C-alpha positions as CSV (number, residue, x, y, z in Angstrom):
1,X,14.6,-21.4,-26.3
2,X,13.9,-21.4,-22.6
3,X,10.9,-23.3,-21.2
4,X,8.1,-21.5,-19.4
5,X,9.2,-22.8,-15.9
6,X,12.8,-21.7,-16.6
7,X,11.9,-18.1,-17.2
8,X,11.9,-15.4,-14.5
9,X,8.6,-13.6,-13.6
10,X,9.4,-10.6,-15.7
11,X,10.3,-12.8,-18.7
12,X,7.0,-14.6,-18.3
13,X,5.0,-11.4,-18.3
14,X,7.0,-10.1,-21.3
15,X,6.3,-13.3,-23.3
16,X,2.7,-13.3,-22.3
17,X,2.1,-9.6,-23.2
18,X,3.9,-9.8,-26.6
19,X,2.1,-13.1,-27.3
20,X,-1.3,-11.4,-26.6
21,X,-0.6,-8.6,-29.1
22,X,0.5,-11.0,-31.8
23,X,-2.6,-13.1,-31.0
24,X,-4.9,-10.2,-31.5
25,X,-3.3,-9.5,-34.9
26,X,-3.5,-13.0,-36.2
27,X,-6.9,-13.8,-34.7
28,X,-8.3,-10.8,-36.7
29,X,-6.6,-12.1,-39.9
30,X,-7.8,-15.7,-39.4
31,X,-11.2,-14.7,-38.3
32,X,-11.6,-12.6,-41.5
33,X,-10.3,-15.4,-43.6
34,X,-12.8,-17.9,-42.2
35,X,-15.7,-15.4,-42.7
36,X,-14.6,-14.9,-46.3
37,X,-14.9,-18.7,-46.9
38,X,-18.5,-18.7,-45.6
39,X,-21.2,-19.4,-48.2
40,X,-22.9,-16.0,-48.1
41,X,-19.6,-14.2,-48.7
42,X,-18.3,-16.6,-51.4
43,X,-21.3,-15.8,-53.6
44,X,-20.0,-12.3,-54.0
45,X,-17.4,-13.4,-56.6
46,X,-14.4,-15.8,-56.4
47,X,-11.9,-13.3,-57.7
48,X,-13.0,-10.6,-55.2
49,X,-12.9,-13.1,-52.3
50,X,-9.5,-14.4,-53.3
51,X,-8.2,-10.8,-53.4
52,X,-9.7,-10.0,-50.0
53,X,-8.0,-13.1,-48.5
54,X,-4.6,-12.2,-50.0
55,X,-5.0,-8.7,-48.6
56,X,-5.9,-10.1,-45.2
57,X,-2.7,-12.3,-45.2
58,X,-0.6,-9.3,-46.3
59,X,-2.2,-7.2,-43.5
60,X,-1.2,-9.9,-40.9
61,X,2.4,-9.9,-42.2
62,X,2.8,-6.1,-42.1
63,X,0.9,-5.6,-38.9
64,X,2.8,-8.5,-37.2
65,X,6.2,-6.9,-38.1
66,X,4.9,-3.5,-37.0
67,X,3.7,-5.0,-33.7
68,X,7.3,-6.2,-32.9
69,X,8.8,-2.8,-33.6
70,X,5.9,-1.0,-31.8
71,X,6.3,-3.0,-28.6
72,X,10.0,-2.4,-28.6
73,X,9.4,1.3,-29.2
74,X,6.9,1.5,-26.4
75,X,9.5,0.0,-24.0
76,X,12.1,2.5,-25.3
77,X,14.1,-0.2,-27.0
78,X,13.9,0.9,-30.6
79,X,11.9,2.8,-33.3
80,X,9.3,1.8,-35.8
81,X,10.1,2.4,-39.5
82,X,7.7,5.0,-40.9
83,X,7.5,3.1,-44.2
84,X,6.3,0.0,-42.4
85,X,3.5,1.9,-40.8
86,X,2.4,3.4,-44.1
87,X,2.4,0.0,-45.8
88,X,0.4,-1.6,-42.9
89,X,-2.1,1.3,-43.1
90,X,-2.5,1.0,-46.8
91,X,-3.0,-2.8,-46.7
92,X,-5.6,-2.4,-43.9
93,X,-7.5,0.2,-45.9
94,X,-7.5,-2.0,-49.0
95,X,-8.7,-5.0,-46.9
96,X,-11.5,-2.9,-45.4
97,X,-12.5,-1.6,-48.9
98,X,-12.6,-5.2,-50.2
99,X,-15.0,-6.1,-47.4
100,X,-17.2,-3.2,-48.2
101,X,-17.3,-4.1,-51.9
102,X,-18.2,-7.7,-51.0
103,X,-21.0,-6.4,-48.7
104,X,-22.5,-4.6,-51.7
105,X,-22.4,-7.7,-53.9
106,X,-23.4,-10.4,-51.5
107,X,-25.9,-10.8,-48.6
108,X,-23.7,-10.3,-45.5
109,X,-26.5,-9.8,-43.0
110,X,-25.1,-10.2,-39.5
111,X,-21.5,-10.8,-40.8
112,X,-20.5,-7.3,-41.9
113,X,-19.8,-5.8,-38.4
114,X,-17.6,-8.8,-37.5
115,X,-15.8,-8.7,-40.8
116,X,-15.1,-5.0,-40.6
117,X,-13.9,-5.3,-37.0
118,X,-11.6,-8.2,-38.0
119,X,-10.2,-6.2,-40.9
120,X,-9.4,-3.1,-38.8
121,X,-8.3,-4.8,-35.5
122,X,-4.7,-5.8,-36.5
123,X,-3.7,-2.3,-37.4
124,X,-5.6,-0.3,-34.8
125,X,-4.5,-2.6,-32.0
126,X,-0.8,-2.1,-32.9
127,X,-1.0,1.5,-33.9
128,X,-2.3,2.6,-30.5
129,X,1.1,1.7,-29.0
130,X,2.8,4.4,-31.2
131,X,0.7,7.4,-30.3
132,X,-0.8,9.0,-27.3
133,X,-4.2,8.0,-25.8
134,X,-5.9,11.1,-27.1
135,X,-4.6,10.5,-30.6
136,X,-5.8,6.9,-30.5
137,X,-9.3,8.1,-29.5
138,X,-9.3,10.6,-32.4
139,X,-8.2,7.9,-34.9
140,X,-10.8,5.5,-33.6
141,X,-13.5,8.2,-34.1
142,X,-12.2,9.0,-37.6
143,X,-12.3,5.3,-38.6
144,X,-15.9,5.1,-37.3
145,X,-16.9,8.2,-39.3
146,X,-15.5,6.6,-42.5
147,X,-17.3,3.3,-41.7
148,X,-20.5,5.3,-41.1
149,X,-20.1,6.8,-44.5
150,X,-19.3,3.6,-46.4
151,X,-21.8,1.1,-44.9
152,X,-24.9,2.9,-46.3
153,X,-23.4,2.5,-49.7
154,X,-23.9,-1.3,-49.4
155,X,-27.7,-0.8,-49.1
156,X,-27.9,-1.3,-45.3
157,X,-30.7,0.4,-43.3
158,X,-30.0,3.0,-40.6
159,X,-30.4,0.5,-37.9
160,X,-27.9,-1.8,-39.5
161,X,-25.5,1.0,-40.0
162,X,-25.8,2.0,-36.3
163,X,-25.2,-1.6,-35.3
164,X,-22.2,-1.9,-37.5
165,X,-20.6,1.3,-36.2
166,X,-21.2,0.4,-32.6
167,X,-19.9,-3.1,-33.0
168,X,-16.8,-2.0,-34.8
169,X,-16.2,0.8,-32.4
170,X,-16.6,-1.3,-29.2
171,X,-14.5,-4.2,-30.5
172,X,-11.5,-2.2,-31.8
173,X,-11.7,0.2,-28.8
174,X,-11.6,-2.7,-26.3
175,X,-8.7,-4.4,-28.2
176,X,-6.7,-1.2,-28.3
177,X,-7.4,-0.6,-24.6
178,X,-6.3,-4.1,-23.8
179,X,-3.0,-3.9,-25.8
180,X,-2.2,-0.5,-24.3
181,X,-2.8,-1.5,-20.7
182,X,-0.9,-4.7,-21.1
183,X,2.1,-2.9,-22.5
184,X,1.9,-0.3,-19.8
185,X,2.0,-3.0,-17.1
186,X,5.0,-4.6,-18.9
187,X,6.8,-1.2,-19.1
188,X,6.2,-0.6,-15.3
189,X,7.7,-4.0,-14.6
190,X,10.8,-3.3,-16.7
191,X,11.2,0.0,-14.9
192,X,11.0,-1.8,-11.5
193,X,13.6,-4.3,-12.8
194,X,15.9,-1.5,-13.8
195,X,15.4,0.2,-10.5
196,X,16.3,-3.0,-8.7
197,X,19.5,-3.3,-10.8
198,X,20.4,0.3,-10.1
199,X,19.9,-0.4,-6.4
200,X,22.2,-3.4,-6.6
201,X,24.8,-1.3,-8.3
202,X,24.4,1.4,-5.7
203,X,24.9,-1.3,-3.0
204,X,28.1,-2.4,-4.6
205,X,29.3,1.2,-5.0
206,X,28.5,1.9,-1.4
207,X,30.6,-1.1,-0.4
208,X,33.5,0.2,-2.5
209,X,33.2,3.6,-0.9
210,X,33.3,1.9,2.5
211,X,36.3,0.0,1.6
212,X,37.9,3.2,0.2
213,X,37.2,5.0,3.5
214,X,38.7,2.1,5.5
215,X,41.8,2.1,3.2
216,X,42.2,5.8,3.7
217,X,41.9,5.6,7.4
218,X,44.5,2.8,7.7
219,X,47.0,4.2,5.2
220,X,46.4,7.9,6.0
221,X,47.1,7.5,9.7
222,X,50.1,5.2,9.4
223,X,51.7,7.0,6.5
224,X,51.4,10.3,8.3
225,X,53.2,8.9,11.4
226,X,55.8,7.1,9.2
227,X,56.6,10.4,7.4
228,X,57.0,12.3,10.6
229,X,59.2,9.6,12.1
230,X,61.3,9.4,9.0
231,X,61.8,13.2,8.9
232,X,62.8,13.1,12.6
233,X,65.3,10.3,11.9
234,X,66.8,12.4,9.0
235,X,67.2,15.4,11.2
236,X,68.8,13.3,14.0
237,X,71.1,11.6,11.5
238,X,72.4,14.9,10.1
239,X,73.2,15.9,13.7
240,X,75.0,12.7,14.3
241,X,72.6,11.7,17.1
242,X,72.3,7.9,17.9
243,X,68.6,8.3,18.4
244,X,68.2,8.3,14.6
245,X,68.6,4.5,14.5
246,X,65.8,4.1,17.1
247,X,63.5,6.2,15.0
248,X,64.2,4.1,11.9
249,X,63.4,1.0,13.9
250,X,60.1,2.6,14.9
251,X,59.4,3.4,11.2
252,X,60.1,-0.2,10.3
253,X,57.8,-1.5,13.0
254,X,55.0,0.9,11.9
255,X,55.4,-0.1,8.2
256,X,55.0,-3.7,9.1
257,X,52.0,-3.0,11.2
258,X,50.5,-1.0,8.3
259,X,51.2,-3.9,6.0
260,X,49.4,-6.3,8.3
261,X,46.4,-4.0,8.6
262,X,46.2,-3.6,4.8
263,X,46.3,-7.4,4.4
264,X,43.6,-7.8,7.0
265,X,41.5,-5.1,5.3
266,X,41.9,-6.6,1.8
267,X,41.0,-10.1,3.0
268,X,38.1,-8.9,5.0
269,X,39.4,-10.2,8.4
270,X,38.1,-7.2,10.2
271,X,35.4,-7.9,12.7
272,X,31.8,-7.7,11.3
273,X,28.8,-7.4,13.6
274,X,26.4,-10.2,12.6
275,X,23.4,-8.5,14.1
276,X,24.1,-5.3,12.2
277,X,24.6,-7.2,9.0
278,X,21.3,-9.0,9.4
279,X,19.3,-5.8,10.1
280,X,21.0,-4.1,7.2
281,X,20.3,-7.0,4.8
282,X,16.6,-7.0,5.8
283,X,16.4,-3.2,5.3
284,X,18.1,-3.3,1.8
285,X,16.0,-6.2,0.6
286,X,12.7,-4.8,1.8
287,X,13.6,-1.4,0.1
288,X,14.1,-3.4,-3.1
289,X,10.5,-4.8,-2.8
290,X,11.6,-8.2,-1.5
291,X,9.9,-9.6,1.6
292,X,12.7,-10.5,4.0
293,X,12.2,-12.5,7.2
294,X,14.9,-13.2,9.8
295,X,14.5,-16.3,11.9
296,X,16.4,-17.6,14.9
297,X,17.8,-14.5,16.4
298,X,20.7,-12.1,15.7
299,X,23.6,-14.3,16.8
300,X,24.8,-12.0,19.5
301,X,25.9,-14.9,21.7
302,X,28.3,-16.3,19.1
303,X,32.0,-15.8,19.3
304,X,33.3,-12.7,17.5
305,X,35.2,-14.6,14.9
306,X,32.2,-16.7,13.9
307,X,30.0,-13.6,13.9
308,X,32.5,-11.9,11.6
309,X,32.6,-14.8,9.2
310,X,28.8,-15.3,9.1
311,X,28.4,-11.5,8.7
312,X,30.3,-11.7,5.5
313,X,28.1,-14.5,4.3
314,X,25.0,-12.4,5.0
315,X,26.5,-9.5,3.1
316,X,27.5,-11.6,0.0
317,X,24.2,-13.5,0.0
318,X,22.2,-10.2,0.1
319,X,24.2,-8.9,-2.9
320,X,23.5,-12.1,-4.8
321,X,19.7,-11.9,-4.1
322,X,19.6,-8.3,-5.4
323,X,21.7,-8.9,-8.5
324,X,20.6,-12.3,-9.6
325,X,17.2,-13.8,-10.3
326,X,13.9,-12.1,-9.6
327,X,13.3,-12.7,-5.9
328,X,10.0,-11.8,-4.2
329,X,10.8,-13.5,-0.8
330,X,13.9,-14.2,1.2
331,X,14.4,-16.0,4.5
332,X,17.5,-15.7,6.6
333,X,17.7,-18.3,9.3
334,X,20.4,-18.5,12.0
335,X,20.4,-21.5,14.4
336,X,22.6,-23.9,16.3
337,X,22.5,-27.4,15.0
338,X,24.4,-29.6,17.4
339,X,27.9,-28.4,17.6
340,X,27.6,-26.0,14.6
341,X,26.3,-22.5,14.0
342,X,24.2,-22.7,10.8
343,X,23.2,-19.8,8.6
344,X,20.7,-20.4,5.8
345,X,19.7,-17.8,3.2
346,X,16.9,-19.0,0.9
347,X,15.2,-16.9,-1.8
348,X,12.8,-17.6,-4.7
349,X,13.0,-16.3,-8.2
350,X,16.1,-18.4,-9.2
351,X,15.0,-19.4,-12.8
352,X,18.1,-21.3,-13.7
353,X,20.3,-23.7,-11.7
354,X,23.4,-22.0,-10.5
355,X,26.5,-23.8,-9.6
356,X,27.6,-23.4,-6.0
357,X,31.2,-23.3,-7.1
358,X,30.8,-20.4,-9.4
359,X,31.6,-16.8,-8.6
360,X,34.5,-15.2,-6.8
361,X,32.2,-14.0,-4.0
362,X,31.3,-17.5,-3.0
363,X,34.9,-18.7,-3.4
364,X,36.0,-15.9,-1.0
365,X,33.3,-17.0,1.5
366,X,34.5,-20.6,1.4
367,X,38.0,-19.4,2.2
368,X,36.8,-17.4,5.2
369,X,34.8,-20.4,6.5
370,X,37.5,-22.9,5.8
371,X,39.8,-20.9,8.1
372,X,37.3,-21.7,10.9
373,X,36.9,-25.3,9.8
374,X,33.5,-24.4,8.4
375,X,31.7,-25.1,5.1
376,X,29.5,-23.4,2.5
377,X,26.9,-25.0,0.3
378,X,25.0,-23.1,-2.4
379,X,22.6,-24.3,-5.1
380,X,19.0,-24.7,-6.3
381,X,16.5,-26.0,-3.7
382,X,13.7,-26.8,-6.2
383,X,10.6,-24.8,-7.3
384,X,12.7,-21.8,-8.4
385,X,14.4,-21.4,-5.0
386,X,18.0,-20.9,-4.3
387,X,19.6,-21.8,-0.9
388,X,22.9,-20.9,0.6
389,X,24.0,-22.7,3.8
390,X,27.0,-21.8,5.9
391,X,28.1,-24.0,8.8
392,X,30.8,-23.1,11.3
393,X,31.8,-25.4,14.3
394,X,31.4,-23.8,17.7
395,X,34.2,-23.8,20.2
396,X,33.9,-26.4,23.0
397,X,33.1,-23.8,25.6
398,X,30.2,-22.6,23.5
399,X,28.6,-26.0,22.9
């Protein structure tokens, strides 16, 4: 099981929210159990107290299981078995009835409101996640109406009945509201995470479309000319004209040029504008809700080859920030350190250490930079941060 510091922000909120709902369930059960062991309650009969404690434990088990299914169902990740809900409701009703019977046989002055609230809290807190807010309010009112009818049977005065109803209503209403709001916040965070994943996939799809357009431009133009030249060579050959050989030489030359252009396209050796890539990275990251800051300029004074290589680094690093971790801030820094151009991309939200050697994207970047005698380092930078550093030596005339 992952430690707390190794979890992403969303995982922490998810664990905290689920733990809160479970805590409400079992605090109600344990609280009722402790009250049942108090001296005024125990005088109501050992057998009845033991039965109430067993029912409280059973309620915790059923409501705990229902809580797990209810939270998953609220997030759209599953359904709650109807039989489980019925069993939890039945055990809760039996526990509440046992408390009322105890109140009629023992002096529970001051304890009855707390005991009833503890008996009802596990089920009502979880059940509110399965129905609409209006339905939850109606169920809460129905439960209070039943309590209002049962408490007078224990010999309580009108003031005591009113106090009990108000206490039970406020306690269970507040707990249901807390559970509902907490799960709503968690659901919103899951939706934002899914939206970020969709945006990352769209960015990848857009890059594939761009690559497809470039491939179409290169192949379409060259193949069209090659087809025309070949057709002309065939016609000249049928007529016995010596120019047919010249046309075939031209076809051969154009085929080799097309092959070279395709090779350059596949390996990404086409020129990339570093400034455009930096601005594009900032726009994409900020659209994804990530605070992106660019420091040190846009690199317009760098040689074209270095700009192209670092532009690909920016593009790959941006994709990694979107697809991995749970980043909230990202800093892209471009500077000249001695005789090198240095590009640093640093982001938070990297819960687990990632090896700098992993991934075909980083391997491809290293190949590009190695061709320029450059280097690439990528790895955790402490405190949940991830840092990617690219260094490329500057030509002597640029130093």
